[in-house]
N, CA, C, O and the ligand as a Tripos MOL2 file, in Angstrom:
@<TRIPOS>MOLECULE
protein
  273   271    69     0     0
PROTEIN
NO_CHARGES

@<TRIPOS>ATOM
      1 N         147.3340   58.6370   97.5290 N.3       1 MET1
      2 CA        145.9450   58.7570   97.9410 C.3       1 MET1
      3 C         145.1210   57.5400   97.4300 C.2       1 MET1
      4 O         145.2520   57.1160   96.2820 O.2       1 MET1
      5 N         144.3330   57.0440   98.2660 N.am      2 PRO2
      6 CA        143.5070   55.7830   97.8130 C.3       2 PRO2
      7 C         142.5820   56.2350   96.7500 C.2       2 PRO2
      8 O         142.2130   57.4090   96.6950 O.2       2 PRO2
      9 N         142.1920   55.3250   95.8940 N.am      3 LEU3
     10 CA        141.3440   55.6790   94.7380 C.3       3 LEU3
     11 C         140.0240   56.1610   95.1240 C.2       3 LEU3
     12 O         139.5070   57.1040   94.5240 O.2       3 LEU3
     13 N         139.4250   55.5370   96.1390 N.am      4 LEU4
     14 CA        138.0610   55.9350   96.5560 C.3       4 LEU4
     15 C         138.0330   57.3820   97.0680 C.2       4 LEU4
     16 O         137.0590   58.1080   96.8710 O.2       4 LEU4
     17 N         139.1090   57.7720   97.7190 N.am      5 GLU5
     18 CA        139.2430   59.1190   98.2680 C.3       5 GLU5
     19 C         139.3650   60.0700   97.0900 C.2       5 GLU5
     20 O         138.7830   61.1530   97.1450 O.2       5 GLU5
     21 N         140.0550   59.7460   96.0710 N.am      6 ARG6
     22 CA        140.1690   60.6370   94.8880 C.3       6 ARG6
     23 C         138.8060   60.8240   94.2880 C.2       6 ARG6
     24 O         138.3970   61.9430   93.9790 O.2       6 ARG6
     25 N         138.1220   59.7560   94.1290 N.am      7 ILE7
     26 CA        136.6950   59.8570   93.4810 C.3       7 ILE7
     27 C         135.8340   60.7510   94.3630 C.2       7 ILE7
     28 O         135.1290   61.6220   93.8530 O.2       7 ILE7
     29 N         135.8790   60.5550   95.6510 N.am      8 THR8
     30 CA        135.0640   61.3830   96.5210 C.3       8 THR8
     31 C         135.3790   62.8420   96.4220 C.2       8 THR8
     32 O         134.4550   63.6530   96.4790 O.2       8 THR8
     33 N         136.6550   63.2450   96.2720 N.am      9 ARG9
     34 CA        137.0340   64.5520   96.0600 C.3       9 ARG9
     35 C         136.6030   65.1630   94.8060 C.2       9 ARG9
     36 O         136.2760   66.3470   94.7290 O.2       9 ARG9
     37 N         136.6050   64.2880   93.7490 N.am     10 LEU10
     38 CA        136.1560   64.7070   92.4010 C.3      10 LEU10
     39 C         134.6560   65.1790   92.4830 C.2      10 LEU10
     40 O         134.2230   66.1070   91.7990 O.2      10 LEU10
     41 N         133.9620   64.5150   93.3090 N.am     11 PHE11
     42 CA        132.4880   64.8850   93.4660 C.3      11 PHE11
     43 C         132.2620   65.9280   94.4990 C.2      11 PHE11
     44 O         131.1120   66.1930   94.8500 O.2      11 PHE11
     45 N         133.3300   66.5560   95.0230 N.am     12 GLY12
     46 CA        133.1780   67.7950   95.7650 C.3      12 GLY12
     47 C         133.0790   67.6830   97.3220 C.2      12 GLY12
     48 O         132.9450   68.6810   98.0310 O.2      12 GLY12
     49 N         133.1500   66.4690   97.7900 N.am     13 ASP13
     50 CA        133.0760   66.3460   99.2510 C.3      13 ASP13
     51 C         134.5370   65.9360   99.7240 C.2      13 ASP13
     52 O         134.8400   64.7530   99.8800 O.2      13 ASP13
     53 N         135.3960   66.9510   99.9350 N.am     14 GLY14
     54 CA        136.7250   66.6740  100.3790 C.3      14 GLY14
     55 C         136.9590   67.2210  101.7330 C.2      14 GLY14
     56 O         138.1040   67.5090  102.0790 O.2      14 GLY14
     57 N         135.9030   67.3880  102.5550 N.am     15 ARG15
     58 CA        136.0400   68.0610  103.8740 C.3      15 ARG15
     59 C         136.8200   67.2620  104.8680 C.2      15 ARG15
     60 O         137.4000   67.8250  105.7960 O.2      15 ARG15
     61 N         136.8520   65.9280  104.6980 N.am     16 ASP16
     62 CA        137.5010   65.1320  105.7300 C.3      16 ASP16
     63 C         138.9250   64.6570  105.3070 C.2      16 ASP16
     64 O         139.5250   63.7570  105.8940 O.2      16 ASP16
     65 N         139.3990   65.3260  104.2620 N.am     17 THR17
     66 CA        140.6830   64.9110  103.7590 C.3      17 THR17
     67 C         141.6650   66.0620  103.8210 C.2      17 THR17
     68 O         141.2910   67.2050  103.5550 O.2      17 THR17
     69 N         142.9170   65.7850  104.1660 N.am     18 ASP18
     70 CA        144.0070   66.5900  103.9760 C.3      18 ASP18
     71 C         143.9750   67.9950  104.8640 C.2      18 ASP18
     72 O         145.0080   68.4690  105.3380 O.2      18 ASP18
     73 N         142.8050   68.5390  105.0150 N.am     19 GLY19
     74 CA        142.7780   69.8190  105.7330 C.3      19 GLY19
     75 C         143.6450   70.8430  105.0260 C.2      19 GLY19
     76 O         144.0440   70.6860  103.8720 O.2      19 GLY19
     77 N         143.9170   71.9070  105.7830 N.am     20 GLY20
     78 CA        144.9080   72.8940  105.4330 C.3      20 GLY20
     79 C         144.7700   73.4960  104.0330 C.2      20 GLY20
     80 O         143.6750   73.8560  103.5980 O.2      20 GLY20
     81 N         145.9480   73.5980  103.3130 N.am     21 ALA21
     82 CA        145.9840   74.4310  102.0530 C.3      21 ALA21
     83 C         144.9690   74.1750  101.0330 C.2      21 ALA21
     84 O         144.3230   75.0910  100.5250 O.2      21 ALA21
     85 N         144.8150   72.9090  100.7160 N.am     22 ALA22
     86 CA        143.9060   72.5610   99.6400 C.3      22 ALA22
     87 C         142.5200   73.1210   99.8530 C.2      22 ALA22
     88 O         141.9230   73.7600   98.9870 O.2      22 ALA22
     89 N         142.0240   72.8400  101.0940 N.am     23 ARG23
     90 CA        140.6140   73.2710  101.4580 C.3      23 ARG23
     91 C         140.5470   74.8780  101.3610 C.2      23 ARG23
     92 O         139.6440   75.4780  100.7780 O.2      23 ARG23
     93 N         141.5630   75.4480  101.9750 N.am     24 ASP24
     94 CA        141.5180   76.9700  101.9130 C.3      24 ASP24
     95 C         141.4570   77.4810  100.4810 C.2      24 ASP24
     96 O         140.6730   78.3890  100.2040 O.2      24 ASP24
     97 N         142.2250   76.9560   99.5840 N.am     25 ARG25
     98 CA        142.2220   77.3900   98.2560 C.3      25 ARG25
     99 C         140.8310   77.1590   97.6170 C.2      25 ARG25
    100 O         140.3230   77.9930   96.8680 O.2      25 ARG25
    101 N         140.2860   76.0790   97.9220 N.am     26 LYS26
    102 CA        138.9970   75.6860   97.3110 C.3      26 LYS26
    103 C         137.9180   76.7760   97.7880 C.2      26 LYS26
    104 O         137.1900   77.3380   96.9700 O.2      26 LYS26
    105 N         137.8670   77.0260   99.1000 N.am     27 SER27
    106 CA        136.8380   77.9370   99.5040 C.3      27 SER27
    107 C         137.0760   79.3170   99.0250 C.2      27 SER27
    108 O         136.1060   80.0550   98.8530 O.2      27 SER27
    109 N         138.3180   79.7460   98.7860 N.am     28 LEU28
    110 CA        138.6310   81.0180   98.2190 C.3      28 LEU28
    111 C         138.0200   81.1400   96.8290 C.2      28 LEU28
    112 O         137.4240   82.1510   96.4550 O.2      28 LEU28
    113 N         138.2120   79.9980   96.0510 N.am     29 GLU29
    114 CA        137.6330   80.0310   94.6970 C.3      29 GLU29
    115 C         136.1400   80.1630   94.6580 C.2      29 GLU29
    116 O         135.5490   80.8260   93.8060 O.2      29 GLU29
    117 N         135.5570   79.4880   95.6400 N.am     30 GLU30
    118 CA        134.0780   79.4720   95.6460 C.3      30 GLU30
    119 C         133.5160   80.8570   96.0460 C.2      30 GLU30
    120 O         132.4960   81.3030   95.5220 O.2      30 GLU30
    121 N         134.2500   81.5550   97.0390 N.am     31 ALA31
    122 CA        133.7810   82.8500   97.4610 C.3      31 ALA31
    123 C         133.8710   83.9140   96.3710 C.2      31 ALA31
    124 O         133.0560   84.8340   96.3140 O.2      31 ALA31
    125 N         134.8660   83.7730   95.5150 N.am     32 SER32
    126 CA        135.0060   84.7610   94.4750 C.3      32 SER32
    127 C         134.2560   84.4210   93.1720 C.2      32 SER32
    128 O         134.3090   85.1980   92.2190 O.2      32 SER32
    129 N         133.5630   83.2730   93.1200 N.am     33 MET33
    130 CA        132.9010   82.9000   91.9750 C.3      33 MET33
    131 C         131.4440   83.5230   91.9400 C.2      33 MET33
    132 O         130.7660   83.5870   92.9650 O.2      33 MET33
    133 N         131.0180   83.9570   90.7700 N.am     34 GLU34
    134 CA        129.6680   84.3950   90.6640 C.3      34 GLU34
    135 C         128.8480   83.1870   90.0570 C.2      34 GLU34
    136 O         129.3700   82.3990   89.2670 O.2      34 GLU34
    137 N         127.5760   83.0910   90.4590 N.am     35 PRO35
    138 CA        126.7650   81.9700   89.9830 C.3      35 PRO35
    139 C         126.5120   82.2260   88.4930 C.2      35 PRO35
    140 O         126.4240   83.3650   88.0350 O.2      35 PRO35
    141 N         126.4000   81.1060   87.7550 N.am     36 SER36
    142 CA        126.1830   81.1270   86.3330 C.3      36 SER36
    143 C         124.6400   81.2460   86.0800 C.2      36 SER36
    144 O         124.2290   81.8630   85.0980 O.2      36 SER36
    145 N         123.8460   80.6870   86.9160 N.am     37 HIS37
    146 CA        122.3700   80.7070   86.7550 C.3      37 HIS37
    147 C         121.7540   80.9520   88.0020 C.2      37 HIS37
    148 O         122.3260   80.5800   89.0270 O.2      37 HIS37
    149 N         120.5910   81.5680   88.0560 N.am     38 VAL38
    150 CA        119.8060   81.7350   89.3210 C.3      38 VAL38
    151 C         118.3910   81.4570   88.9720 C.2      38 VAL38
    152 O         117.8900   81.8890   87.9330 O.2      38 VAL38
    153 N         117.6980   80.6850   89.8980 N.am     39 CYS39
    154 CA        116.2540   80.3940   89.7600 C.3      39 CYS39
    155 C         115.5500   81.5680   90.1130 C.2      39 CYS39
    156 O         115.7110   82.1360   91.1930 O.2      39 CYS39
    157 N         114.6600   82.0010   89.0990 N.am     40 GLN40
    158 CA        113.8380   83.1700   89.3810 C.3      40 GLN40
    159 C         112.7170   82.9520   90.3770 C.2      40 GLN40
    160 O         112.1140   83.9030   90.8740 O.2      40 GLN40
    161 N         112.4480   81.6900   90.6610 N.am     41 SER41
    162 CA        111.3590   81.2810   91.5240 C.3      41 SER41
    163 C         111.8060   81.2970   92.9620 C.2      41 SER41
    164 O         111.1420   81.8740   93.8230 O.2      41 SER41
    165 N         112.9380   80.6610   93.2260 N.am     42 CYS42
    166 CA        113.2230   80.4790   94.6310 C.3      42 CYS42
    167 C         114.6910   81.2260   95.0060 C.2      42 CYS42
    168 O         115.1000   81.3990   96.1540 O.2      42 CYS42
    169 N         115.3110   81.5850   93.9030 N.am     43 GLY43
    170 CA        116.6520   82.2990   94.2130 C.3      43 GLY43
    171 C         117.8000   81.3840   94.2420 C.2      43 GLY43
    172 O         118.9230   81.8420   94.4520 O.2      43 GLY43
    173 N         117.6150   80.1480   94.0510 N.am     44 LYS44
    174 CA        118.7520   79.1890   94.1710 C.3      44 LYS44
    175 C         119.8620   79.5000   93.1090 C.2      44 LYS44
    176 O         119.5510   79.6600   91.9290 O.2      44 LYS44
    177 N         121.0800   79.5780   93.5130 N.am     45 GLU45
    178 CA        122.1680   79.8120   92.6510 C.3      45 GLU45
    179 C         122.8250   78.6210   92.1270 C.2      45 GLU45
    180 O         123.0180   77.6850   92.9040 O.2      45 GLU45
    181 N         123.1970   78.5340   90.8970 N.am     46 TYR46
    182 CA        123.7650   77.4010   90.2320 C.3      46 TYR46
    183 C         125.2400   77.8310   89.7560 C.2      46 TYR46
    184 O         125.4610   78.9410   89.2710 O.2      46 TYR46
    185 N         126.1230   76.9510   89.9210 N.am     47 PHE47
    186 CA        127.4950   77.2020   89.5070 C.3      47 PHE47
    187 C         127.7570   76.1870   88.3680 C.2      47 PHE47
    188 O         128.2750   75.1040   88.6390 O.2      47 PHE47
    189 N         127.4310   76.4920   87.1720 N.am     48 GLU48
    190 CA        127.6440   75.5300   86.0330 C.3      48 GLU48
    191 C         128.2840   76.3290   84.9050 C.2      48 GLU48
    192 O         128.5000   77.5400   84.9490 O.2      48 GLU48
    193 N         128.5610   75.5200   83.8960 N.am     49 ASN49
    194 CA        128.9990   76.1300   82.6750 C.3      49 ASN49
    195 C         127.9980   77.1690   82.1780 C.2      49 ASN49
    196 O         126.8350   76.8140   81.9910 O.2      49 ASN49
    197 N         128.3850   78.4740   81.9440 N.am     50 PRO50
    198 CA        127.4480   79.4520   81.5930 C.3      50 PRO50
    199 C         126.7000   79.2370   80.3050 C.2      50 PRO50
    200 O         125.6610   79.8600   80.0870 O.2      50 PRO50
    201 N         127.1920   78.3780   79.4490 N.am     51 SER51
    202 CA        126.5770   78.1160   78.1610 C.3      51 SER51
    203 C         125.5630   77.0240   78.3470 C.2      51 SER51
    204 O         124.7950   76.7430   77.4270 O.2      51 SER51
    205 N         125.5260   76.3760   79.5380 N.am     52 MET52
    206 CA        124.6360   75.2450   79.7500 C.3      52 MET52
    207 C         123.2100   75.7580   80.0810 C.2      52 MET52
    208 O         123.0610   76.7770   80.7560 O.2      52 MET52
    209 N         122.2250   75.0850   79.6270 N.am     53 ASN53
    210 CA        120.9230   75.4390   79.7520 C.3      53 ASN53
    211 C         120.2650   74.5760   80.8780 C.2      53 ASN53
    212 O         120.0870   73.3720   80.7000 O.2      53 ASN53
    213 N         119.9100   75.1940   82.0270 N.am     54 ILE54
    214 CA        119.1840   74.3960   83.0550 C.3      54 ILE54
    215 C         117.6640   74.6160   82.9380 C.2      54 ILE54
    216 O         117.0880   75.6900   83.1070 O.2      54 ILE54
    217 N         117.1060   73.4350   82.6230 N.am     55 ARG55
    218 CA        115.7150   73.5280   82.3340 C.3      55 ARG55
    219 C         114.8300   73.5660   83.6070 C.2      55 ARG55
    220 O         113.7740   74.2000   83.5980 O.2      55 ARG55
    221 N         115.2300   72.9320   84.6330 N.am     56 THR56
    222 CA        114.3880   72.8870   85.8290 C.3      56 THR56
    223 C         115.2060   73.1010   87.1100 C.2      56 THR56
    224 O         116.3530   72.6630   87.1970 O.2      56 THR56
    225 N         114.6360   73.7480   88.0610 N.am     57 CYS57
    226 CA        115.4020   74.0110   89.2410 C.3      57 CYS57
    227 C         115.3790   72.7860   90.1490 C.2      57 CYS57
    228 O         114.3080   72.2380   90.4110 O.2      57 CYS57
    229 N         116.5620   72.3380   90.6430 N.am     58 GLY58
    230 CA        116.6200   71.1590   91.4810 C.3      58 GLY58
    231 C         116.0920   71.4570   92.9200 C.2      58 GLY58
    232 O         115.8380   70.5420   93.7030 O.2      58 GLY58
    233 N         115.9550   72.6250   93.1980 N.am     59 ASN59
    234 CA        115.5100   73.0090   94.5260 C.3      59 ASN59
    235 C         114.0220   73.1110   94.6460 C.2      59 ASN59
    236 O         113.4450   72.5170   95.5570 O.2      59 ASN59
    237 N         113.3420   73.8680   93.7330 N.am     60 CYS60
    238 CA        111.8700   74.1280   93.7660 C.3      60 CYS60
    239 C         111.2010   73.4080   92.6940 C.2      60 CYS60
    240 O         109.9910   73.2220   92.8270 O.2      60 CYS60
    241 N         111.7920   72.9700   91.6460 N.am     61 GLY61
    242 CA        111.1990   72.3550   90.5110 C.3      61 GLY61
    243 C         110.6460   73.3810   89.4630 C.2      61 GLY61
    244 O         109.9330   73.0490   88.5160 O.2      61 GLY61
    245 N         111.0510   74.6690   89.7310 N.am     62 GLY62
    246 CA        110.6000   75.6470   88.7510 C.3      62 GLY62
    247 C         111.3520   75.6130   87.4810 C.2      62 GLY62
    248 O         112.4070   74.9820   87.4210 O.2      62 GLY62
    249 N         110.8440   76.2990   86.3830 N.am     63 VAL63
    250 CA        111.4270   76.2180   85.1540 C.3      63 VAL63
    251 C         112.0650   77.5600   84.7550 C.2      63 VAL63
    252 O         112.4620   77.7470   83.6040 O.2      63 VAL63
    253 N         112.1530   78.4360   85.6650 N.am     64 LYS64
    254 CA        112.7140   79.7780   85.3520 C.3      64 LYS64
    255 C         114.0610   79.9300   85.8660 C.2      64 LYS64
    256 O         114.3450   80.9270   86.5310 O.2      64 LYS64
    257 N         115.0250   78.9100   85.5820 N.am     65 VAL65
    258 CA        116.4230   79.0560   85.9110 C.3      65 VAL65
    259 C         117.1540   79.7250   84.7430 C.2      65 VAL65
    260 O         117.3740   79.1210   83.6940 O.2      65 VAL65
    261 N         117.5270   81.0050   84.9620 N.am     66 GLU66
    262 CA        118.0650   81.8170   83.8890 C.3      66 GLU66
    263 C         119.5230   82.1380   84.1210 C.2      66 GLU66
    264 O         119.9570   82.2870   85.2640 O.2      66 GLU66
    265 N         120.3120   82.2490   83.0030 N.am     67 PRO67
    266 CA        121.6190   82.6970   83.1370 C.3      67 PRO67
    267 C         121.7720   84.0700   83.6810 C.2      67 PRO67
    268 O         120.9710   84.9570   83.3870 O.2      67 PRO67
    269 N         122.8360   84.2710   84.5090 N.am     68 VAL68
    270 CA        123.0260   85.5850   85.1270 C.3      68 VAL68
    271 C         123.7550   86.5020   84.1230 C.2      68 VAL68
    272 O         124.0220   87.6640   84.4310 O.2      68 VAL68
    273 ZN        114.0540   77.2040   92.2890 Zn       69 ZN69
@<TRIPOS>BOND
     1     1     2 1
     2     2     3 1
     3     3     4 2
     4     3     5 am
     5     5     6 1
     6     6     7 1
     7     7     8 2
     8     7     9 am
     9     9    10 1
    10    10    11 1
    11    11    12 2
    12    11    13 am
    13    13    14 1
    14    14    15 1
    15    15    16 2
    16    15    17 am
    17    17    18 1
    18    18    19 1
    19    19    20 2
    20    19    21 am
    21    21    22 1
    22    22    23 1
    23    23    24 2
    24    23    25 am
    25    25    26 1
    26    26    27 1
    27    27    28 2
    28    27    29 am
    29    29    30 1
    30    30    31 1
    31    31    32 2
    32    31    33 am
    33    33    34 1
    34    34    35 1
    35    35    36 2
    36    35    37 am
    37    37    38 1
    38    38    39 1
    39    39    40 2
    40    39    41 am
    41    41    42 1
    42    42    43 1
    43    43    44 2
    44    43    45 am
    45    45    46 1
    46    46    47 1
    47    47    48 2
    48    47    49 am
    49    49    50 1
    50    50    51 1
    51    51    52 2
    52    51    53 am
    53    53    54 1
    54    54    55 1
    55    55    56 2
    56    55    57 am
    57    57    58 1
    58    58    59 1
    59    59    60 2
    60    59    61 am
    61    61    62 1
    62    62    63 1
    63    63    64 2
    64    63    65 am
    65    65    66 1
    66    66    67 1
    67    67    68 2
    68    67    69 am
    69    69    70 1
    70    70    71 1
    71    71    72 2
    72    71    73 am
    73    73    74 1
    74    74    75 1
    75    75    76 2
    76    75    77 am
    77    77    78 1
    78    78    79 1
    79    79    80 2
    80    79    81 am
    81    81    82 1
    82    82    83 1
    83    83    84 2
    84    83    85 am
    85    85    86 1
    86    86    87 1
    87    87    88 2
    88    87    89 am
    89    89    90 1
    90    90    91 1
    91    91    92 2
    92    91    93 am
    93    93    94 1
    94    94    95 1
    95    95    96 2
    96    95    97 am
    97    97    98 1
    98    98    99 1
    99    99   100 2
   100    99   101 am
   101   101   102 1
   102   102   103 1
   103   103   104 2
   104   103   105 am
   105   105   106 1
   106   106   107 1
   107   107   108 2
   108   107   109 am
   109   109   110 1
   110   110   111 1
   111   111   112 2
   112   111   113 am
   113   113   114 1
   114   114   115 1
   115   115   116 2
   116   115   117 am
   117   117   118 1
   118   118   119 1
   119   119   120 2
   120   119   121 am
   121   121   122 1
   122   122   123 1
   123   123   124 2
   124   123   125 am
   125   125   126 1
   126   126   127 1
   127   127   128 2
   128   127   129 am
   129   129   130 1
   130   130   131 1
   131   131   132 2
   132   131   133 am
   133   133   134 1
   134   134   135 1
   135   135   136 2
   136   135   137 am
   137   137   138 1
   138   138   139 1
   139   139   140 2
   140   139   141 am
   141   141   142 1
   142   142   143 1
   143   143   144 2
   144   143   145 am
   145   145   146 1
   146   146   147 1
   147   147   148 2
   148   147   149 am
   149   149   150 1
   150   150   151 1
   151   151   152 2
   152   151   153 am
   153   153   154 1
   154   154   155 1
   155   155   156 2
   156   155   157 am
   157   157   158 1
   158   158   159 1
   159   159   160 2
   160   159   161 am
   161   161   162 1
   162   162   163 1
   163   163   164 2
   164   163   165 am
   165   165   166 1
   166   166   167 1
   167   167   168 2
   168   167   169 am
   169   169   170 1
   170   170   171 1
   171   171   172 2
   172   171   173 am
   173   173   174 1
   174   174   175 1
   175   175   176 2
   176   175   177 am
   177   177   178 1
   178   178   179 1
   179   179   180 2
   180   179   181 am
   181   181   182 1
   182   182   183 1
   183   183   184 2
   184   183   185 am
   185   185   186 1
   186   186   187 1
   187   187   188 2
   188   187   189 am
   189   189   190 1
   190   190   191 1
   191   191   192 2
   192   191   193 am
   193   193   194 1
   194   194   195 1
   195   195   196 2
   196   195   197 am
   197   197   198 1
   198   198   199 1
   199   199   200 2
   200   199   201 am
   201   201   202 1
   202   202   203 1
   203   203   204 2
   204   203   205 am
   205   205   206 1
   206   206   207 1
   207   207   208 2
   208   207   209 am
   209   209   210 1
   210   210   211 1
   211   211   212 2
   212   211   213 am
   213   213   214 1
   214   214   215 1
   215   215   216 2
   216   215   217 am
   217   217   218 1
   218   218   219 1
   219   219   220 2
   220   219   221 am
   221   221   222 1
   222   222   223 1
   223   223   224 2
   224   223   225 am
   225   225   226 1
   226   226   227 1
   227   227   228 2
   228   227   229 am
   229   229   230 1
   230   230   231 1
   231   231   232 2
   232   231   233 am
   233   233   234 1
   234   234   235 1
   235   235   236 2
   236   235   237 am
   237   237   238 1
   238   238   239 1
   239   239   240 2
   240   239   241 am
   241   241   242 1
   242   242   243 1
   243   243   244 2
   244   243   245 am
   245   245   246 1
   246   246   247 1
   247   247   248 2
   248   247   249 am
   249   249   250 1
   250   250   251 1
   251   251   252 2
   252   251   253 am
   253   253   254 1
   254   254   255 1
   255   255   256 2
   256   255   257 am
   257   257   258 1
   258   258   259 1
   259   259   260 2
   260   259   261 am
   261   261   262 1
   262   262   263 1
   263   263   264 2
   264   263   265 am
   265   265   266 1
   266   266   267 1
   267   267   268 2
   268   267   269 am
   269   269   270 1
   270   270   271 1
   271   271   272 2
@<TRIPOS>SUBSTRUCTURE
     1 MET1         2 RESIDUE 1 A MET
     2 PRO2         6 RESIDUE 1 A PRO
     3 LEU3        10 RESIDUE 1 A LEU
     4 LEU4        14 RESIDUE 1 A LEU
     5 GLU5        18 RESIDUE 1 A GLU
     6 ARG6        22 RESIDUE 1 A ARG
     7 ILE7        26 RESIDUE 1 A ILE
     8 THR8        30 RESIDUE 1 A THR
     9 ARG9        34 RESIDUE 1 A ARG
    10 LEU10       38 RESIDUE 1 A LEU
    11 PHE11       42 RESIDUE 1 A PHE
    12 GLY12       46 RESIDUE 1 A GLY
    13 ASP13       50 RESIDUE 1 A ASP
    14 GLY14       54 RESIDUE 1 A GLY
    15 ARG15       58 RESIDUE 1 A ARG
    16 ASP16       62 RESIDUE 1 A ASP
    17 THR17       66 RESIDUE 1 A THR
    18 ASP18       70 RESIDUE 1 A ASP
    19 GLY19       74 RESIDUE 1 A GLY
    20 GLY20       78 RESIDUE 1 A GLY
    21 ALA21       82 RESIDUE 1 A ALA
    22 ALA22       86 RESIDUE 1 A ALA
    23 ARG23       90 RESIDUE 1 A ARG
    24 ASP24       94 RESIDUE 1 A ASP
    25 ARG25       98 RESIDUE 1 A ARG
    26 LYS26      102 RESIDUE 1 A LYS
    27 SER27      106 RESIDUE 1 A SER
    28 LEU28      110 RESIDUE 1 A LEU
    29 GLU29      114 RESIDUE 1 A GLU
    30 GLU30      118 RESIDUE 1 A GLU
    31 ALA31      122 RESIDUE 1 A ALA
    32 SER32      126 RESIDUE 1 A SER
    33 MET33      130 RESIDUE 1 A MET
    34 GLU34      134 RESIDUE 1 A GLU
    35 PRO35      138 RESIDUE 1 A PRO
    36 SER36      142 RESIDUE 1 A SER
    37 HIS37      146 RESIDUE 1 A HIS
    38 VAL38      150 RESIDUE 1 A VAL
    39 CYS39      154 RESIDUE 1 A CYS
    40 GLN40      158 RESIDUE 1 A GLN
    41 SER41      162 RESIDUE 1 A SER
    42 CYS42      166 RESIDUE 1 A CYS
    43 GLY43      170 RESIDUE 1 A GLY
    44 LYS44      174 RESIDUE 1 A LYS
    45 GLU45      178 RESIDUE 1 A GLU
    46 TYR46      182 RESIDUE 1 A TYR
    47 PHE47      186 RESIDUE 1 A PHE
    48 GLU48      190 RESIDUE 1 A GLU
    49 ASN49      194 RESIDUE 1 A ASN
    50 PRO50      198 RESIDUE 1 A PRO
    51 SER51      202 RESIDUE 1 A SER
    52 MET52      206 RESIDUE 1 A MET
    53 ASN53      210 RESIDUE 1 A ASN
    54 ILE54      214 RESIDUE 1 A ILE
    55 ARG55      218 RESIDUE 1 A ARG
    56 THR56      222 RESIDUE 1 A THR
    57 CYS57      226 RESIDUE 1 A CYS
    58 GLY58      230 RESIDUE 1 A GLY
    59 ASN59      234 RESIDUE 1 A ASN
    60 CYS60      238 RESIDUE 1 A CYS
    61 GLY61      242 RESIDUE 1 A GLY
    62 GLY62      246 RESIDUE 1 A GLY
    63 VAL63      250 RESIDUE 1 A VAL
    64 LYS64      254 RESIDUE 1 A LYS
    65 VAL65      258 RESIDUE 1 A VAL
    66 GLU66      262 RESIDUE 1 A GLU
    67 PRO67      266 RESIDUE 1 A PRO
    68 VAL68      270 RESIDUE 1 A VAL
    69 ZN69       273 GROUP 0 **** ****
């Protein structure tokens, strides 16, 4: 696999590569995951390390992003 493609996949955009099994497995994991944080202002869900503190919402700019 070319290096650039590997880097792209690391950042989460693997939709145009390989197809098939790898993508199916990835979407399954995402479907079963609970969000770690939710913005109390706009409801945006974040999937981060639960111990991480998110100070501001990247969606609405609010400061009430709280652990679930
Ligand atoms: Zn928000």
